[in-house]
N, CA, C and O of each residue as an XYZ file, in Angstrom:
404
protein
N     -12.999      8.292     -3.407
C     -11.641      8.094     -2.970
C     -11.356      6.597     -2.879
O     -12.182      5.813     -2.413
N     -10.180      6.234     -3.332
C      -9.754      4.847     -3.303
C      -8.429      4.772     -2.558
O      -7.382      5.128     -3.098
N      -8.480      4.311     -1.325
C      -7.272      4.232     -0.508
C      -6.612      2.876     -0.705
O      -7.245      1.836     -0.527
N      -5.340      2.894     -1.071
C      -4.566      1.676     -1.279
C      -3.270      1.751     -0.491
O      -2.844      2.822     -0.059
N      -2.654      0.595     -0.315
C      -1.336      0.537      0.317
C      -0.392     -0.180     -0.640
O      -0.761     -1.166     -1.278
N       0.818      0.325     -0.727
C       1.850     -0.325     -1.508
C       3.053     -0.551     -0.604
O       3.321      0.232      0.307
N       3.767     -1.631     -0.874
C       4.862     -2.051     -0.001
C       6.164     -2.033     -0.789
O       6.239     -2.538     -1.910
N       7.195     -1.438     -0.176
C       8.525     -1.374     -0.788
C       9.541     -1.999      0.157
O       9.469     -1.827      1.374
N      10.479     -2.721     -0.420
C      11.554     -3.333      0.347
C      12.677     -2.314      0.522
O      13.192     -1.777     -0.459
N      13.053     -2.049      1.768
C      14.157     -1.129      2.053
C      15.477     -1.838      1.775
O      15.682     -2.963      2.230
N      16.365     -1.198      1.039
C      17.630     -1.808      0.651
C      18.715     -1.679      1.723
O      19.757     -2.326      1.626
N      18.479     -0.856      2.736
C      19.448     -0.705      3.824
C      18.713     -0.198      5.063
O      17.555      0.215      4.996
N      19.406     -0.240      6.178
C      18.841      0.297      7.420
C      18.710      1.811      7.284
O      19.550      2.457      6.659
N      17.672      2.365      7.862
C      17.443      3.807      7.762
C      18.178      4.554      8.862
O      18.220      4.123     10.015
N      18.752      5.676      8.479
C      19.416      6.580      9.419
C      18.413      7.659      9.832
O      17.384      7.812      9.174
N      18.681      8.403     10.891
C      17.754      9.459     11.321
C      17.423     10.469     10.216
O      16.284     10.925     10.119
N      18.415     10.820      9.380
C      18.130     11.779      8.299
C      17.196     11.187      7.249
O      16.483     11.933      6.578
N      17.182      9.853      7.088
C      16.248      9.213      6.163
C      14.812      9.403      6.636
O      13.914      9.668      5.836
N      14.603      9.266      7.942
C      13.262      9.472      8.488
C      12.802     10.910      8.275
O      11.630     11.159      7.992
N      13.724     11.846      8.410
C      13.389     13.255      8.189
C      12.975     13.485      6.735
O      11.999     14.185      6.467
N      13.716     12.895      5.804
C      13.381     13.060      4.380
C      12.072     12.375      4.039
O      11.285     12.893      3.247
N      11.832     11.207      4.634
C      10.570     10.512      4.387
C       9.377     11.293      4.949
O       8.274     11.214      4.409
N       9.593     12.031      6.009
C       8.489     12.808      6.593
C       7.980     13.882      5.633
O       6.839     14.327      5.749
N       8.817     14.294      4.693
C       8.387     15.298      3.704
C       7.335     14.749      2.742
O       6.653     15.520      2.067
N       7.199     13.429      2.672
C       6.186     12.836      1.797
C       4.770     13.169      2.254
O       3.820     13.046      1.481
N       4.628     13.587      3.501
C       3.291     13.929      3.994
C       2.720     15.148      3.278
O       1.516     15.396      3.350
N       3.563     15.911      2.589
C       3.082     17.082      1.859
C       2.747     16.770      0.404
O       2.272     17.647     -0.318
N       2.986     15.535     -0.038
C       2.693     15.145     -1.426
C       1.201     14.854     -1.543
O       0.644     14.077     -0.766
N       0.568     15.485     -2.519
C      -0.868     15.327     -2.741
C      -1.191     13.871     -3.060
O      -0.694     13.336     -4.052
N      -2.004     13.230     -2.248
C      -2.433     11.862     -2.473
C      -1.791     10.860     -1.538
O      -2.347      9.780     -1.336
N      -0.642     11.172     -0.959
C      -0.006     10.254     -0.015
C      -0.586     10.522      1.366
O      -0.540     11.646      1.866
N      -1.137      9.466      1.978
C      -1.842      9.618      3.250
C      -1.001      9.254      4.464
O      -1.199      9.818      5.540
N      -0.064      8.321      4.312
C       0.723      7.945      5.478
C       1.781      6.912      5.158
O       1.756      6.269      4.108
N       2.715      6.766      6.091
C       3.812      5.809      5.981
C       3.833      4.949      7.228
O       3.493      5.405      8.320
N       4.236      3.696      7.051
C       4.472      2.826      8.201
C       5.586      1.854      7.836
O       5.925      1.688      6.665
N       6.141      1.222      8.844
C       7.247      0.287      8.645
C       6.873     -1.052      9.233
O       6.247     -1.136     10.290
N       7.266     -2.098      8.531
C       7.032     -3.462      8.996
C       8.264     -4.284      8.638
O       8.427     -4.677      7.483
N       9.119     -4.545      9.596
C      10.376     -5.239      9.317
C      11.258     -4.385      8.412
O      11.573     -3.243      8.746
N      11.654     -4.936      7.273
C      12.469     -4.199      6.299
C      11.622     -3.649      5.171
O      12.128     -3.421      4.072
N      10.329     -3.431      5.427
C       9.417     -2.917      4.399
C       8.878     -1.550      4.791
O       8.590     -1.276      5.956
N       8.752     -0.704      3.777
C       8.098      0.592      3.932
C       6.727      0.454      3.294
O       6.618      0.036      2.141
N       5.693      0.795      4.021
C       4.324      0.713      3.518
C       3.802      2.130      3.360
O       3.811      2.918      4.306
N       3.346      2.449      2.147
C       2.829      3.777      1.845
C       1.341      3.655      1.555
O       0.935      2.907      0.666
N       0.534      4.387      2.304
C      -0.896      4.457      2.033
C      -1.131      5.686      1.171
O      -0.646      6.776      1.475
N      -1.891      5.496      0.076
C      -2.128      6.611     -0.836
C      -3.548      6.551     -1.401
O      -4.215      5.518     -1.345
N      -3.983      7.666     -1.936
C      -5.297      7.779     -2.547
C      -5.121      7.585     -4.053
O      -4.595      8.462     -4.738
N      -5.563      6.437     -4.563
C      -5.357      6.097     -5.972
C      -6.154      6.990     -6.915
O      -5.878      7.010     -8.114
N      -7.127      7.723     -6.406
C      -7.848      8.664     -7.264
C      -7.083      9.982     -7.402
O      -7.468     10.841     -8.196
N      -6.011     10.145     -6.640
C      -5.205     11.367     -6.673
C      -3.798     11.152     -7.235
O      -3.230     12.056     -7.848
N      -3.229      9.947     -7.025
C      -1.846      9.689     -7.413
C      -1.726      8.224     -7.826
O      -2.360      7.356     -7.226
N      -0.924      7.949     -8.838
C      -0.713      6.591     -9.334
C       0.418      5.929     -8.553
O       1.279      6.609     -7.994
N       0.408      4.605     -8.520
C       1.422      3.866     -7.776
C       2.839      4.172     -8.266
O       3.770      4.245     -7.464
N       3.003      4.351     -9.578
C       4.331      4.681    -10.122
C       4.800      6.042     -9.629
O       5.991      6.237     -9.388
N       3.878      6.984     -9.476
C       4.239      8.305     -8.960
C       4.649      8.220     -7.494
O       5.548      8.937     -7.053
N       3.987      7.342     -6.738
C       4.358      7.148     -5.330
C       5.795      6.650     -5.255
O       6.586      7.145     -4.452
N       6.132      5.668     -6.092
C       7.489      5.132     -6.104
C       8.510      6.214     -6.443
O       9.568      6.280     -5.817
N       8.211      7.051     -7.415
C       9.125      8.136     -7.789
C       9.311      9.101     -6.628
O      10.433      9.519     -6.342
N       8.223      9.457     -5.961
C       8.317     10.390     -4.827
C       9.152      9.802     -3.692
O       9.939     10.516     -3.069
N       8.988      8.506     -3.417
C       9.780      7.862     -2.362
C      11.247      7.837     -2.761
O      12.116      8.133     -1.942
N      11.530      7.490     -4.005
C      12.923      7.455     -4.461
C      13.558      8.842     -4.475
O      14.771      8.965     -4.301
N      12.766      9.879     -4.680
C      13.298     11.255     -4.670
C      13.786     11.662     -3.279
O      14.553     12.617     -3.157
N      13.361     10.967     -2.241
C      13.845     11.279     -0.898
C      15.263     10.770     -0.686
O      15.922     11.157      0.279
N      15.736      9.909     -1.575
C      17.078      9.355     -1.429
C      17.117      8.035     -0.684
O      18.190      7.470     -0.475
N      15.957      7.539     -0.282
C      15.882      6.258      0.414
C      15.794      5.156     -0.649
O      14.861      5.153     -1.452
N      16.759      4.217     -0.663
C      16.740      3.169     -1.688
C      15.674      2.112     -1.391
O      15.754      1.396     -0.393
N      14.682      2.027     -2.269
C      13.595      1.061     -2.123
C      13.358      0.351     -3.448
O      13.708      0.855     -4.515
N      12.764     -0.815     -3.357
C      12.338     -1.577     -4.527
C      10.927     -2.082     -4.271
O      10.640     -2.562     -3.174
N      10.032     -1.984     -5.263
C       8.690     -2.536     -5.069
C       8.751     -4.055     -4.977
O       9.581     -4.688     -5.629
N       7.875     -4.637     -4.170
C       7.846     -6.091     -4.037
C       7.308     -6.739     -5.302
O       7.720     -7.841     -5.663
N       6.387     -6.057     -5.976
C       5.831     -6.544     -7.236
C       6.019     -5.467     -8.287
O       5.966     -4.279     -7.970
N       6.240     -5.866     -9.543
C       6.393     -4.847    -10.585
C       5.119     -4.019    -10.728
O       4.014     -4.527    -10.537
N       5.281     -2.767    -11.059
C       4.129     -1.901    -11.270
C       3.548     -2.232    -12.637
O       4.284     -2.248    -13.624
N       2.241     -2.497    -12.721
C       1.652     -2.919    -13.989
C       1.718     -1.832    -15.050
O       1.680     -0.639    -14.749
N       1.818     -2.274    -16.298
C       1.824     -1.324    -17.411
C       0.497     -0.586    -17.451
O      -0.551     -1.152    -17.140
N       0.551      0.634    -17.820
C      -0.647      1.453    -17.863
C      -0.266      2.857    -18.224
O       0.587      3.065    -19.087
N      -0.870      3.818    -17.592
C      -0.636      5.196    -17.933
C       0.722      5.727    -17.535
O       1.200      6.685    -18.142
N       1.359      5.143    -16.540
C       2.633      5.657    -16.071
C       3.679      4.555    -16.109
O       3.389      3.405    -15.781
N       4.888      4.904    -16.508
C       5.955      3.912    -16.510
C       6.690      3.943    -15.174
O       6.268      4.642    -14.253
N       7.773      3.200    -15.061
C       8.475      3.068    -13.787
C       9.111      4.365    -13.301
O       9.467      4.471    -12.128
N       9.262      5.358    -14.186
C       9.829      6.640    -13.764
C       8.753      7.611    -13.302
O       9.061      8.681    -12.777
N       7.479      7.236    -13.496
C       6.385      8.132    -13.144
C       5.975      9.022    -14.293
O       5.111      9.884    -14.133
N       6.593      8.823    -15.471
C       6.263      9.632    -16.642
C       5.083      9.003    -17.372
O       5.032      7.782    -17.523
N       4.136      9.818    -17.826
C       2.947      9.296    -18.497
C       3.290      8.798    -19.888
O       3.968      9.483    -20.653
N       2.821      7.610    -20.211
C       2.957      7.043    -21.554
C       1.697      6.250    -21.844
O       1.147      5.600    -20.955
N       1.244      6.303    -23.075
C       0.040      5.575    -23.455
C       0.451      4.223    -24.025
O       0.730      4.116    -25.219
N       0.493      3.187    -23.184
C       0.912      1.864    -23.620
C      -0.186      1.147    -24.394
O       0.080      0.120    -25.018
N      -1.401      1.658    -24.370
C      -2.502      0.974    -25.028
C      -2.451      1.140    -26.545
O      -3.067      0.353    -27.264
N      -1.744      2.125    -27.039
C      -1.693      2.388    -28.469
C      -0.273      2.238    -28.985
O       0.687      2.379    -28.227
N      -0.136      1.947    -30.292
C       1.214      1.838    -30.858
C       1.988      3.136    -30.685
O       1.414      4.225    -30.721
N       3.296      3.009    -30.495
C       4.111      4.204    -30.312
C       4.572      4.781    -31.641
O       5.103      5.892    -31.677
N       4.380      4.051    -32.734
C       4.755      4.546    -34.059
C       3.578      4.385    -35.007
O       2.778      3.460    -34.866
N       3.474      5.291    -35.974
C       2.411      5.198    -36.971
C       1.083      5.656    -36.421
O       0.990      6.183    -35.313
N       0.054      5.441    -37.226
C      -1.288      5.852    -36.832
C      -1.883      4.857    -35.857
O      -1.649      3.653    -35.964
N      -2.642      5.356    -34.920
C      -3.338      4.463    -34.013
C      -4.549      3.896    -34.754
O      -5.019      4.522    -35.703
N      -5.067      2.745    -34.359
C      -6.237      2.168    -35.021
C      -7.436      3.105    -35.021
O      -8.267      3.038    -35.927
N      -7.540      3.969    -34.032
C      -8.662      4.898    -33.965
C      -8.593      5.971    -35.054
O      -9.624      6.524    -35.437
N      -7.395      6.271    -35.557
C      -7.240      7.320    -36.549
C      -7.180      6.809    -37.985
O      -7.153      7.620    -38.911
N      -7.157      5.506    -38.201
C      -7.077      4.966    -39.549
C      -8.450      4.956    -40.181
O      -9.442      4.621    -39.535
N      -8.503      5.326    -41.449
C      -9.779      5.353    -42.178
C     -10.143      3.940    -42.638
O      -9.281      3.149    -43.022
N     -11.421      3.652    -42.589
C     -11.899      2.352    -43.078
C     -11.803      2.336    -44.593
O     -12.085      3.340    -45.248
N     -11.404      1.196    -45.152
C     -11.281      1.075    -46.608
C     -12.570      0.643    -47.225
O     -12.650      0.490    -48.444
């Protein structure tokens, strides 16, 4: 297990219903906890269970407007939480499938 924390900047003050919606994140597989520090939301998650981009998507699905403090690095998941293989070309044959001449 790899426990990490990611920090998001809250775009507005939270209302009581926002806290209720955020509490539903406790049922998401891999998210361990939430905390607040000033205008930041801190999400602790298990990186062996969920990717940082997926955490961001789950938080945004609650309707709470947040922005990551740092861009999420390119890799298996894009900013929407959808899987994409950025390591290989998106068009044509990948180098692994080309025959040697």
